[in-house]
C-alpha positions as CSV (number, residue, x, y, z in Angstrom):
1,M,201.6,-15.0,156.6
2,I,204.3,-15.2,153.9
3,Y,204.7,-12.2,151.6
4,R,206.4,-12.5,148.3
5,R,207.9,-9.4,146.6
6,R,206.2,-8.7,143.3
7,R,208.6,-8.8,140.4
8,N,208.1,-6.4,137.6
9,R,206.8,-8.1,134.4
10,Q,209.3,-7.1,131.9
11,G,212.6,-7.6,133.9
12,L,213.2,-3.9,134.1
13,P,215.7,-2.5,136.6
14,G,214.6,-1.6,140.1
15,G,216.1,-0.1,143.1
16,Q,217.5,3.2,144.0
17,F,217.9,5.5,141.0
18,T,220.4,8.4,141.2
19,F,221.0,11.1,138.5
20,R,223.5,14.0,138.5
21,N,223.9,16.8,135.9
22,S,227.0,19.0,135.1
23,Q,226.1,21.5,137.8
24,N,226.1,18.6,140.4
25,Q,222.3,18.8,141.0
26,V,221.0,15.4,142.1
27,I,217.7,13.6,141.4
28,S,217.1,10.3,143.2
29,G,214.5,7.9,144.4
30,P,213.2,4.4,144.4
31,G,211.6,2.5,141.5
32,D,210.7,-0.9,140.1
33,G,210.7,-0.2,136.4
34,D,206.9,0.1,136.0
35,Y,206.9,3.1,138.4
36,I,209.8,5.3,139.4
37,F,209.5,8.1,141.9
38,L,212.3,10.7,142.1
39,R,212.7,13.9,144.1
40,D,215.2,16.7,143.3
41,E,217.1,19.0,145.6
42,H,214.3,21.6,145.5
43,G,211.6,19.1,146.6
44,A,210.0,18.7,143.2
45,Q,208.6,15.2,142.5
46,W,209.4,13.4,139.3
47,R,207.3,10.3,138.2
48,G,208.4,8.1,135.5
49,I,208.5,4.7,133.8
50,A,211.0,2.5,132.0
51,D,210.1,0.7,128.8
52,R,212.2,-2.1,127.3
53,Q,212.6,-1.5,123.5
54,P,212.8,-4.3,120.9
55,D,216.6,-3.9,120.7
56,D,216.9,-4.5,124.5
57,T,217.7,-1.0,125.4
58,I,215.6,0.6,128.2
59,R,213.9,4.0,127.6
60,Y,213.2,6.2,130.6
61,R,210.6,9.0,130.7
62,F,210.0,11.3,133.6
63,R,207.6,14.2,134.2
64,D,207.3,16.6,137.2
65,E,204.3,18.4,138.6
66,A,205.1,21.6,136.5
67,G,205.0,19.6,133.3
68,N,208.8,19.5,132.7
69,S,210.1,16.3,131.2
70,I,213.3,14.3,131.2
71,S,213.9,11.2,128.9
72,G,216.7,9.0,127.9
73,V,218.1,5.5,127.5
74,S,220.4,3.1,129.3
75,D,223.7,2.1,127.7
76,G,224.7,-0.8,129.8
77,D,227.2,1.3,132.0
78,G,224.5,3.7,133.2
79,I,221.6,5.8,132.2
80,T,221.8,9.1,130.2
81,L,218.9,11.5,130.3
82,R,218.3,14.9,128.6
83,D,215.9,17.5,129.9
84,Q,213.9,20.2,127.9
85,K,216.7,22.7,128.4
86,G,219.3,20.4,126.8
87,N,221.0,19.6,130.2
88,T,222.4,16.0,130.4
89,W,221.8,13.9,133.5
90,R,224.0,10.8,134.1
91,G,222.9,8.2,136.5
92,F,222.7,4.6,137.6
93,V,220.5,2.1,139.5
94,D,221.8,0.8,142.8
């Protein structure tokens, strides 16, 4: 039987996501644009999505089990996120 990999509908980035903040904490995990699953150093799970905006930027939104959220946009060179406490997370898709 031949299996074909399902492509996401909107041409959103997929692969291994990795984000790091100024204290060198890391959040990483797989995703395909429609559904992104990240795990931090403490084992907390972050689930999120990527939405393409009308100006071709991509907006990312993540939420963990405790109700914390991180959101941000891609700027072509990488992805910049900001959490509820004002910490900035910089990352990329591999």
